[in-house]
KEBA-681088 format. One record per atom (N, C-alpha, C): residue number from 1; residue in three letters; atom name; x, y, z. Coordinates in pm, whole numbers, plus 50000, padded with zeros to 5 digits. Atoms other than C-alpha are relative to their C-alpha. Layout:
KEBA-681088
[pt NUM; "Ala"; "CA"; [X; Y; Z]]
...
***
This chain:
KEBA-681088
[pt 1; "Met"; "N"; [50057; 50106; 50080]]
[pt 1; "Met"; "CA"; [48067; 98444; 58772]]
[pt 1; "Met"; "C"; [49850; 50029; 49979]]
[pt 2; "Pro"; "N"; [50142; 49970; 50026]]
[pt 2; "Pro"; "CA"; [47732; 98505; 58600]]
[pt 2; "Pro"; "C"; [49910; 49883; 50040]]
[pt 3; "Arg"; "N"; [50100; 50102; 49966]]
[pt 3; "Arg"; "CA"; [47421; 98320; 58708]]
[pt 3; "Arg"; "C"; [49951; 49932; 49873]]
[pt 4; "Arg"; "N"; [50061; 50074; 50111]]
[pt 4; "Arg"; "CA"; [47291; 98049; 58479]]
[pt 4; "Arg"; "C"; [49849; 50000; 50018]]
[pt 5; "Ser"; "N"; [50144; 50016; 49998]]
[pt 5; "Ser"; "CA"; [46928; 98027; 58388]]
[pt 5; "Ser"; "C"; [49967; 49855; 50035]]
[pt 6; "Val"; "N"; [50043; 50134; 49960]]
[pt 6; "Val"; "CA"; [46751; 97728; 58545]]
[pt 6; "Val"; "C"; [49853; 49984; 49961]]
[pt 7; "Arg"; "N"; [50140; 50028; 50034]]
[pt 7; "Arg"; "CA"; [46434; 97572; 58407]]
[pt 7; "Arg"; "C"; [49965; 49859; 50046]]
[pt 8; "Arg"; "N"; [50053; 50128; 49953]]
[pt 8; "Arg"; "CA"; [46216; 97280; 58512]]
[pt 8; "Arg"; "C"; [49943; 49923; 49881]]
[pt 9; "Ser"; "N"; [50051; 50079; 50111]]
[pt 9; "Ser"; "CA"; [46159; 97004; 58258]]
[pt 9; "Ser"; "C"; [49859; 49950; 50031]]
[pt 10; "Ala"; "N"; [50135; 50054; 49983]]
[pt 10; "Ala"; "CA"; [45810; 96862; 58202]]
[pt 10; "Ala"; "C"; [50003; 49875; 50088]]
[pt 11; "Ala"; "N"; [49988; 50123; 49920]]
[pt 11; "Ala"; "CA"; [45925; 96529; 58349]]
[pt 11; "Ala"; "C"; [50025; 50033; 50147]]
[pt 12; "Phe"; "N"; [49973; 49958; 49863]]
[pt 12; "Phe"; "CA"; [46060; 96704; 58659]]
[pt 12; "Phe"; "C"; [49873; 50050; 50067]]
[pt 13; "Leu"; "N"; [50123; 49945; 49943]]
[pt 13; "Leu"; "CA"; [45736; 96894; 58713]]
[pt 13; "Leu"; "C"; [49897; 49891; 50026]]
[pt 14; "Glu"; "N"; [50093; 50111; 49981]]
[pt 14; "Glu"; "CA"; [45531; 96578; 58669]]
[pt 14; "Glu"; "C"; [50036; 49922; 50127]]
[pt 15; "Gln"; "N"; [49955; 50068; 49878]]
[pt 15; "Gln"; "CA"; [45740; 96406; 58937]]
[pt 15; "Gln"; "C"; [49969; 50082; 50124]]
[pt 16; "Ala"; "N"; [50019; 49913; 49883]]
[pt 16; "Ala"; "CA"; [45724; 96703; 59173]]
[pt 16; "Ala"; "C"; [49852; 50013; 50036]]
[pt 17; "Tyr"; "N"; [50143; 49989; 49971]]
[pt 17; "Tyr"; "CA"; [45347; 96748; 59138]]
[pt 17; "Tyr"; "C"; [49944; 49868; 50052]]
[pt 18; "Gly"; "N"; [50043; 50131; 49951]]
[pt 18; "Gly"; "CA"; [45306; 96373; 59195]]
[pt 18; "Gly"; "C"; [50040; 49975; 50145]]
[pt 19; "Leu"; "N"; [49952; 50017; 49862]]
[pt 19; "Leu"; "CA"; [45506; 96387; 59518]]
[pt 19; "Leu"; "C"; [49938; 50098; 50098]]
[pt 20; "Phe"; "N"; [50045; 49893; 49910]]
[pt 20; "Phe"; "CA"; [45375; 96713; 59659]]
[pt 20; "Phe"; "C"; [49867; 50057; 49949]]
[pt 21; "Pro"; "N"; [50131; 49951; 50043]]
[pt 21; "Pro"; "CA"; [45003; 96797; 59639]]
[pt 21; "Pro"; "C"; [49991; 50152; 50002]]
[pt 22; "Glu"; "N"; [50020; 49855; 50007]]
[pt 22; "Glu"; "CA"; [44867; 97144; 59576]]
[pt 22; "Glu"; "C"; [49991; 50063; 50139]]
[pt 23; "Ala"; "N"; [50015; 49948; 49862]]
[pt 23; "Ala"; "CA"; [44782; 97188; 59946]]
[pt 23; "Ala"; "C"; [50055; 49896; 50097]]
[pt 24; "Arg"; "N"; [49953; 50093; 49896]]
[pt 24; "Arg"; "CA"; [44922; 97037; 60264]]
[pt 24; "Arg"; "C"; [49888; 49904; 50037]]
[pt 25; "Ser"; "N"; [50100; 50099; 49960]]
[pt 25; "Ser"; "CA"; [44748; 96718; 60367]]
[pt 25; "Ser"; "C"; [49969; 50015; 50148]]
[pt 26; "Thr"; "N"; [50036; 49996; 49858]]
[pt 26; "Thr"; "CA"; [44572; 96675; 60699]]
[pt 26; "Thr"; "C"; [50100; 49922; 50084]]
[pt 27; "Glu"; "N"; [49896; 50076; 49930]]
[pt 27; "Glu"; "CA"; [44851; 96430; 60789]]
[pt 27; "Glu"; "C"; [50131; 50078; 50010]]
[pt 28; "Gly"; "N"; [49880; 49918; 49992]]
[pt 28; "Gly"; "CA"; [45106; 96709; 60748]]
[pt 28; "Gly"; "C"; [50095; 49985; 49882]]
[pt 29; "Arg"; "N"; [49916; 50016; 50119]]
[pt 29; "Arg"; "CA"; [45241; 96608; 60407]]
[pt 29; "Arg"; "C"; [50020; 50136; 49934]]
[pt 30; "Pro"; "N"; [49975; 49868; 50056]]
[pt 30; "Pro"; "CA"; [45410; 96912; 60249]]
[pt 30; "Pro"; "C"; [49937; 50018; 49862]]
[pt 31; "Ser"; "N"; [50061; 49966; 50128]]
[pt 31; "Ser"; "CA"; [45256; 97088; 59951]]
[pt 31; "Ser"; "C"; [50108; 50032; 49896]]
[pt 32; "Tyr"; "N"; [49907; 49959; 50105]]
[pt 32; "Tyr"; "CA"; [45412; 97176; 59617]]
[pt 32; "Tyr"; "C"; [50056; 50139; 50032]]
[pt 33; "Gly"; "N"; [49954; 49867; 49963]]
[pt 33; "Gly"; "CA"; [45432; 97536; 59740]]
[pt 33; "Gly"; "C"; [50110; 49995; 50105]]
[pt 34; "Asp"; "N"; [49895; 50019; 49900]]
[pt 34; "Asp"; "CA"; [45633; 97423; 60044]]
[pt 34; "Asp"; "C"; [50130; 49955; 49933]]
[pt 35; "Phe"; "N"; [49885; 50052; 50073]]
[pt 35; "Phe"; "CA"; [45866; 97231; 59813]]
[pt 35; "Phe"; "C"; [50065; 50110; 49916]]
[pt 36; "Glu"; "N"; [49948; 49895; 50089]]
[pt 36; "Glu"; "CA"; [45900; 97523; 59572]]
[pt 36; "Glu"; "C"; [50071; 50110; 50078]]
[pt 37; "Gln"; "N"; [49942; 49892; 49922]]
[pt 37; "Gln"; "CA"; [45976; 97778; 59842]]
[pt 37; "Gln"; "C"; [50121; 49958; 50082]]
[pt 38; "Gly"; "N"; [49890; 50048; 49918]]
[pt 38; "Gly"; "CA"; [46222; 97558; 60030]]
[pt 38; "Gly"; "C"; [50105; 49926; 49919]]
[pt 39; "Pro"; "N"; [49896; 50079; 50066]]
[pt 39; "Pro"; "CA"; [46422; 97272; 59879]]
[pt 39; "Pro"; "C"; [50023; 50035; 49853]]
[pt 40; "Leu"; "N"; [49984; 49969; 50143]]
[pt 40; "Leu"; "CA"; [46355; 97361; 59515]]
[pt 40; "Leu"; "C"; [50073; 50132; 49980]]
[pt 41; "Arg"; "N"; [49933; 49870; 50011]]
[pt 41; "Arg"; "CA"; [46458; 97723; 59560]]
[pt 41; "Arg"; "C"; [50149; 49987; 50031]]
[pt 42; "Gly"; "N"; [49860; 50021; 49964]]
[pt 42; "Gly"; "CA"; [46781; 97612; 59730]]
[pt 42; "Gly"; "C"; [50078; 49930; 49889]]
[pt 43; "Ala"; "N"; [49932; 50074; 50107]]
[pt 43; "Ala"; "CA"; [46867; 97363; 59455]]
[pt 43; "Ala"; "C"; [50017; 50087; 49877]]
[pt 44; "Glu"; "N"; [49990; 49913; 50117]]
[pt 44; "Glu"; "CA"; [46792; 97612; 59178]]
[pt 44; "Glu"; "C"; [50109; 50106; 50020]]
[pt 45; "Thr"; "N"; [49895; 49902; 49971]]
[pt 45; "Thr"; "CA"; [47018; 97868; 59346]]
[pt 45; "Thr"; "C"; [50137; 49937; 49987]]
[pt 46; "Ala"; "N"; [49871; 50069; 50008]]
[pt 46; "Ala"; "CA"; [47302; 97616; 59380]]
[pt 46; "Ala"; "C"; [50038; 49972; 49855]]
[pt 47; "Phe"; "N"; [49971; 50027; 50140]]
[pt 47; "Phe"; "CA"; [47275; 97511; 59016]]
[pt 47; "Phe"; "C"; [50028; 50128; 49922]]
[pt 48; "Ser"; "N"; [49984; 49873; 50070]]
[pt 48; "Ser"; "CA"; [47245; 97870; 58898]]
[pt 48; "Ser"; "C"; [50135; 50065; 50028]]
[pt 49; "Leu"; "N"; [49878; 49931; 49961]]
[pt 49; "Leu"; "CA"; [47543; 98003; 59091]]
[pt 49; "Leu"; "C"; [50127; 49923; 49965]]
[pt 50; "Asn"; "N"; [49876; 50076; 50023]]
[pt 50; "Asn"; "CA"; [47789; 97716; 59045]]
[pt 50; "Asn"; "C"; [49968; 49854; 49967]]
[pt 51; "Phe"; "N"; [50035; 50134; 50045]]
[pt 51; "Phe"; "CA"; [47673; 97414; 58846]]
[pt 51; "Phe"; "C"; [50117; 49904; 50016]]
[pt 52; "Glu"; "N"; [49883; 50087; 49999]]
[pt 52; "Glu"; "CA"; [48025; 97273; 58824]]
[pt 52; "Glu"; "C"; [50040; 49954; 50140]]
[pt 53; "Ala"; "N"; [49964; 50037; 49863]]
[pt 53; "Ala"; "CA"; [48064; 97263; 59204]]
[pt 53; "Ala"; "C"; [49909; 49892; 50057]]
[pt 54; "Gln"; "N"; [50093; 50101; 49949]]
[pt 54; "Gln"; "CA"; [47770; 97024; 59244]]
[pt 54; "Gln"; "C"; [50053; 49860; 49966]]
[pt 55; "Arg"; "N"; [49951; 50138; 50013]]
[pt 55; "Arg"; "CA"; [47820; 96648; 59264]]
[pt 55; "Arg"; "C"; [49960; 49937; 49867]]
[pt 56; "Glu"; "N"; [50026; 50076; 50121]]
[pt 56; "Glu"; "CA"; [47843; 96421; 58959]]
[pt 56; "Glu"; "C"; [49945; 49862; 50040]]
[pt 57; "Pro"; "N"; [50051; 50134; 49968]]
[pt 57; "Pro"; "CA"; [47620; 96109; 58979]]
[pt 57; "Pro"; "C"; [50084; 49890; 49933]]
[pt 58; "Val"; "N"; [49912; 50092; 50072]]
[pt 58; "Val"; "CA"; [47851; 95939; 58726]]
[pt 58; "Val"; "C"; [50130; 50076; 49974]]
[pt 59; "Glu"; "N"; [49872; 49932; 50015]]
[pt 59; "Glu"; "CA"; [48216; 96037; 58746]]
[pt 59; "Glu"; "C"; [50036; 50014; 49853]]
[pt 60; "Gly"; "N"; [49959; 49973; 50137]]
[pt 60; "Gly"; "CA"; [48334; 96199; 58424]]
[pt 60; "Gly"; "C"; [49888; 50047; 49909]]
[pt 61; "Val"; "N"; [50113; 49949; 50080]]
[pt 61; "Val"; "CA"; [47985; 96296; 58302]]
[pt 61; "Val"; "C"; [49962; 50135; 50060]]
[pt 62; "Gly"; "N"; [50012; 49869; 49937]]
[pt 62; "Gly"; "CA"; [48012; 96662; 58389]]
[pt 62; "Gly"; "C"; [49876; 50079; 49966]]
[pt 63; "Ser"; "N"; [50119; 49924; 50036]]
[pt 63; "Ser"; "CA"; [47694; 96775; 58217]]
[pt 63; "Ser"; "C"; [49879; 49961; 50085]]
[pt 64; "Ile"; "N"; [50108; 50041; 49909]]
[pt 64; "Ile"; "CA"; [47481; 96597; 58480]]
[pt 64; "Ile"; "C"; [50052; 50017; 50143]]
[pt 65; "Arg"; "N"; [49962; 49976; 49860]]
[pt 65; "Arg"; "CA"; [47493; 96707; 58845]]
[pt 65; "Arg"; "C"; [49877; 49982; 50088]]
[pt 66; "Tyr"; "N"; [50112; 50006; 49907]]
[pt 66; "Tyr"; "CA"; [47284; 96675; 59156]]
[pt 66; "Tyr"; "C"; [50030; 50079; 50126]]
[pt 67; "Val"; "N"; [49994; 49932; 49870]]
[pt 67; "Val"; "CA"; [47212; 96860; 59478]]
[pt 67; "Val"; "C"; [49925; 49911; 50098]]
[pt 68; "Met"; "N"; [50063; 50077; 49894]]
[pt 68; "Met"; "CA"; [47137; 96665; 59795]]
[pt 68; "Met"; "C"; [49959; 50096; 50110]]
[pt 69; "Ile"; "N"; [50055; 49909; 49899]]
[pt 69; "Ile"; "CA"; [46913; 96849; 60038]]
[pt 69; "Ile"; "C"; [49971; 49918; 50126]]
[pt 70; "Pro"; "N"; [50021; 50077; 49877]]
[pt 70; "Pro"; "CA"; [46922; 96728; 60399]]
[pt 70; "Pro"; "C"; [49855; 50011; 50049]]
[pt 71; "Pro"; "N"; [50138; 49997; 49949]]
[pt 71; "Pro"; "CA"; [46598; 96649; 60584]]
[pt 71; "Pro"; "C"; [49973; 50125; 50083]]
[pt 72; "Thr"; "N"; [50048; 49887; 49919]]
[pt 72; "Thr"; "CA"; [46396; 96927; 60744]]
[pt 72; "Thr"; "C"; [49876; 49953; 50075]]
[pt 73; "Ala"; "N"; [50122; 50035; 49928]]
[pt 73; "Ala"; "CA"; [46086; 96934; 60962]]
[pt 73; "Ala"; "C"; [49890; 49953; 49906]]
[pt 74; "Leu"; "N"; [50106; 50037; 50096]]
[pt 74; "Leu"; "CA"; [45864; 96904; 60651]]
[pt 74; "Leu"; "C"; [50041; 49890; 49902]]
[pt 75; "Phe"; "N"; [49954; 50088; 50108]]
[pt 75; "Phe"; "CA"; [46080; 96696; 60415]]
[pt 75; "Phe"; "C"; [50104; 49902; 50050]]
[pt 76; "Gly"; "N"; [49888; 50092; 49986]]
[pt 76; "Gly"; "CA"; [46291; 96386; 60422]]
[pt 76; "Gly"; "C"; [50109; 50047; 49905]]
[pt 77; "Pro"; "N"; [49894; 49961; 50093]]
[pt 77; "Pro"; "CA"; [46616; 96398; 60224]]
[pt 77; "Pro"; "C"; [49947; 50005; 49856]]
[pt 78; "Ile"; "N"; [50040; 49983; 50140]]
[pt 78; "Ile"; "CA"; [46574; 96516; 59865]]
[pt 78; "Ile"; "C"; [50126; 50011; 49916]]
[pt 79; "Val"; "N"; [49893; 49987; 50099]]
[pt 79; "Val"; "CA"; [46805; 96475; 59566]]
[pt 79; "Val"; "C"; [49937; 50052; 49872]]
[pt 80; "Ile"; "N"; [50050; 49940; 50125]]
[pt 80; "Ile"; "CA"; [46750; 96694; 59259]]
[pt 80; "Ile"; "C"; [50111; 49992; 49897]]
[pt 81; "Tyr"; "N"; [49906; 50017; 50110]]
[pt 81; "Tyr"; "CA"; [46923; 96612; 58929]]
[pt 81; "Tyr"; "C"; [49976; 50103; 49893]]
[pt 82; "Ala"; "N"; [50010; 49901; 50106]]
[pt 82; "Ala"; "CA"; [46999; 96859; 58652]]
[pt 82; "Ala"; "C"; [50104; 49973; 49892]]
[pt 83; "Cys"; "N"; [49908; 50010; 50115]]
[pt 83; "Cys"; "CA"; [47166; 96872; 58310]]
[pt 83; "Cys"; "C"; [50037; 50140; 49955]]
[pt 84; "Leu"; "N"; [49956; 49875; 50061]]
[pt 84; "Leu"; "CA"; [47371; 97153; 58162]]
[pt 84; "Leu"; "C"; [49982; 49985; 49850]]
[pt 85; "Leu"; "N"; [50032; 50008; 50142]]
[pt 85; "Leu"; "CA"; [47238; 97216; 57813]]
[pt 85; "Leu"; "C"; [50101; 50078; 49916]]
[pt 86; "Ser"; "N"; [49902; 49937; 50089]]
[pt 86; "Ser"; "CA"; [47435; 97335; 57511]]
[pt 86; "Ser"; "C"; [49989; 50153; 49998]]
[pt 87; "Asp"; "N"; [50015; 49855; 49995]]
[pt 87; "Asp"; "CA"; [47293; 97689; 57549]]
[pt 87; "Asp"; "C"; [50036; 50058; 50136]]
[pt 88; "Asp"; "N"; [49954; 49962; 49867]]
[pt 88; "Asp"; "CA"; [47439; 97703; 57906]]
[pt 88; "Asp"; "C"; [49885; 50017; 50101]]
[pt 89; "Thr"; "N"; [50114; 50003; 49908]]
[pt 89; "Thr"; "CA"; [47094; 97667; 58064]]
[pt 89; "Thr"; "C"; [50005; 49870; 50079]]
[pt 90; "Val"; "N"; [50010; 50119; 49916]]
[pt 90; "Val"; "CA"; [47048; 97425; 58353]]
[pt 90; "Val"; "C"; [49855; 49955; 49999]]
[pt 91; "Glu"; "N"; [50136; 50054; 50000]]
[pt 91; "Glu"; "CA"; [46746; 97197; 58325]]
[pt 91; "Glu"; "C"; [49987; 49895; 50109]]
[pt 92; "Leu"; "N"; [50030; 50098; 49896]]
[pt 92; "Leu"; "CA"; [46607; 97016; 58627]]
[pt 92; "Leu"; "C"; [49928; 49884; 49934]]
[pt 93; "Val"; "N"; [50055; 50114; 50073]]
[pt 93; "Val"; "CA"; [46527; 96663; 58514]]
[pt 93; "Val"; "C"; [49937; 49893; 50089]]
[pt 94; "Ser"; "N"; [50052; 50108; 49916]]
[pt 94; "Ser"; "CA"; [46451; 96440; 58813]]
[pt 94; "Ser"; "C"; [50021; 50033; 50147]]
[pt 95; "Leu"; "N"; [49979; 49984; 49857]]
[pt 95; "Leu"; "CA"; [46414; 96422; 59188]]
[pt 95; "Leu"; "C"; [49962; 49872; 50074]]
[pt 96; "Ile"; "N"; [50031; 50111; 49909]]
[pt 96; "Ile"; "CA"; [46405; 96168; 59467]]
[pt 96; "Ile"; "C"; [49970; 50062; 50136]]
[pt 97; "His"; "N"; [50035; 49954; 49866]]
[pt 97; "His"; "CA"; [46229; 96233; 59797]]
[pt 97; "His"; "C"; [49978; 49877; 50087]]
[pt 98; "Asp"; "N"; [50014; 50113; 49908]]
[pt 98; "Asp"; "CA"; [46268; 95986; 60083]]
[pt 98; "Asp"; "C"; [49888; 50033; 50099]]
[pt 99; "Glu"; "N"; [50117; 49965; 49919]]
[pt 99; "Glu"; "CA"; [45916; 96025; 60220]]
[pt 99; "Glu"; "C"; [49993; 49926; 50133]]
[pt 100; "Gly"; "N"; [50009; 50080; 49879]]
[pt 100; "Gly"; "CA"; [45956; 95751; 60481]]
[pt 100; "Gly"; "C"; [50115; 50021; 50097]]
[pt 101; "Tyr"; "N"; [49880; 49976; 49918]]
[pt 101; "Tyr"; "CA"; [46275; 95895; 60633]]
[pt 101; "Tyr"; "C"; [49967; 50017; 50148]]
[pt 102; "Trp"; "N"; [50027; 49969; 49859]]
[pt 102; "Trp"; "CA"; [46122; 96030; 60954]]
[pt 102; "Trp"; "C"; [49938; 49880; 50072]]
[pt 103; "Glu"; "N"; [50055; 50120; 49937]]
[pt 103; "Glu"; "CA"; [45925; 95709; 61019]]
[pt 103; "Glu"; "C"; [50112; 49901; 50031]]
[pt 104; "Arg"; "N"; [49889; 50092; 49976]]
[pt 104; "Arg"; "CA"; [46240; 95498; 60980]]
[pt 104; "Arg"; "C"; [50089; 50049; 50113]]
[pt 105; "Ile"; "N"; [49915; 49944; 49895]]
[pt 105; "Ile"; "CA"; [46442; 95732; 61202]]
[pt 105; "Ile"; "C"; [49931; 49982; 50136]]
[pt 106; "Gly"; "N"; [50074; 50015; 49876]]
[pt 106; "Gly"; "CA"; [46169; 95722; 61466]]
[pt 106; "Gly"; "C"; [49997; 49860; 50053]]
[pt 107; "Glu"; "N"; [50000; 50140; 49959]]
[pt 107; "Glu"; "CA"; [46182; 95342; 61470]]
[pt 107; "Glu"; "C"; [50137; 49952; 50045]]
[pt 108; "Asp"; "N"; [49865; 50040; 49960]]
[pt 108; "Asp"; "CA"; [46558; 95332; 61531]]
[pt 108; "Asp"; "C"; [50010; 49998; 50152]]
[pt 109; "Pro"; "N"; [49983; 50003; 49854]]
[pt 109; "Pro"; "CA"; [46643; 95221; 61885]]
[pt 109; "Pro"; "C"; [50107; 50102; 50042]]
[pt 110; "Ile"; "N"; [49903; 49905; 49945]]
[pt 110; "Ile"; "CA"; [46826; 95476; 62098]]
[pt 110; "Ile"; "C"; [50099; 49921; 50084]]
[pt 111; "Asp"; "N"; [49896; 50073; 49925]]
[pt 111; "Asp"; "CA"; [47155; 95332; 62223]]
[pt 111; "Asp"; "C"; [50071; 50089; 50096]]
***
């Protein structure tokens, strides 16, 4: 199966740059480079290799898919949405990052 080309829409980049600054913060917030080298690279690979195997946010709308990336030491859970365009290119269109995940998990009582 050939790899599909993946591109980042202007709206996606605006969201990503808004969530992840150019450099890591003193509080440990990940940078755009961290995001690009980790979760984004993984999502782009998944969409490129097998778009159809990714989850549909709306059943029956096969041209829109998403990849859910589990939390890591730097990131809370991330969901990246993409559309399959008529020229067979995948375009990343949106993302959700649960920035407060680790704080909420840390507040959970241990039973």
